[in-house]
C-alpha angles and dihedrals in degrees: 000000000000116000111204113205123211116260090245095046113136126229088249091055092049090049091050091057091048091050092049090054092044090052088057091051095255120143102216131188123217114219119199106212126179092241100041138325120269133195122222116207107181096181094065094160089070096042125099115264118279094248091056092050093045088055091063116100114262096022113124101179144339115226122193116229107225094180115097087226100078097178105023097046119114086227094073099062136032095219134054115251118256115199117203114215116177106306092341132087116208112209134016114070096331128104106216119200126198120189139173146098126306091247141006106255104165141341092258093050094047096044093047091054094041090054096057092039089056093044088055089059092247106149102202132059120206124199134141124241094177115037122197102205132186091235120052087215095059124097107290099189133260094271115199092006089059092048090053090051091049090053089051091049091052091052093046100045105021093239126147113239125236114187137152130258108207103178142014092244094064097031094103092056092051092044091055092060109026124090089192118025114214122214104199129224093257090056099044090113098034091121097187089054092046091052091049090051088050090060092053125100089216122091118255130226107207115198120206114250118248093252101023125130121223089256093053090047093053092046087055088054089051090057090059095042095046088063090059104266106120095172099097126150120191122218127198111206104165132278134241115263138151091274118106102182090095136025090254136356109259107226101210090168092066091067097068091031091057094042089056093061107027135054092211119110119247131216126188127221106204092172097068091038092055105034087194127081097227093060099047100081096046091050090047090054091048092051093053091046088052092055106266113164091222149329137259106206133176119226131169134188091224109018092176088063097042115129091216137022095357095151092062098042116105120234113243093256092049091048093052091048091050091051091054093046097051092045090055091049091049092048091048091052091049090053091048095055109112120245112224122212115199121207 
């Protein structure tokens, strides 16, 4: 349920409602809204009845949440969530770009890519330290050495760091370096990992699983949010279908579909959807046109020498061209939005 407080409600009255819910065993979340504060109680079955809560001083109204997504639903807040990451803000009116290699391979490789990513005005650098691979014999990442290099790249180029946490055991090490912690597609329903991410103070990038429905994806977000971390960013990266012309099938329709029912921002990863360099830029343009709040794109200074996902990594020149293209599309869409005049 959503408890709407009166505009003039005092801090003591808000606290009294929170204490009433806590006494009933309900973990509630206070939301500071411009108009008036509200209190979100996702476990409504345990909460006191609406008429009892409405009798408390300062309570304006109690609204049931009919959506199964008690924390991620667009019904629980009037505004869309904006997640600050480093110098970037994911959501709102911004288009946030994230670029970098699939994995950290060496200092020279990482710093070369970080330099041209920063020069393009892209605020966030992505690169994996721990790599969950299909084959146990494939490159698994440099681990702690890669995290140390990512920290050095942030200091050198002023970029926020996006990197993946693959297991609970190494989560603390990733958390110490990352500005945005990625939960990869393979781990979308790793509930222990989701709960650990929910106890982090760092924002979380939650990728959609390769066969996950929109509902399953949002329930995964609920696992993170129910632990207290409300800074969740969704990421569409393609799903598995019968088609074999690309690595995955990029589900562009899920972007507006998700934005219709959740307040969480949404990025798109055209690199993992495509699996081939020539498809990445067209999919990136389509994602922005469909309303994505940003892009997560792989680029490498020498893709033919990459230890992982080289065929889908953009060359530096292609990356810079894609950045210009998607920014123009985003600006054009902003100009085309109608201005409403109310009489």
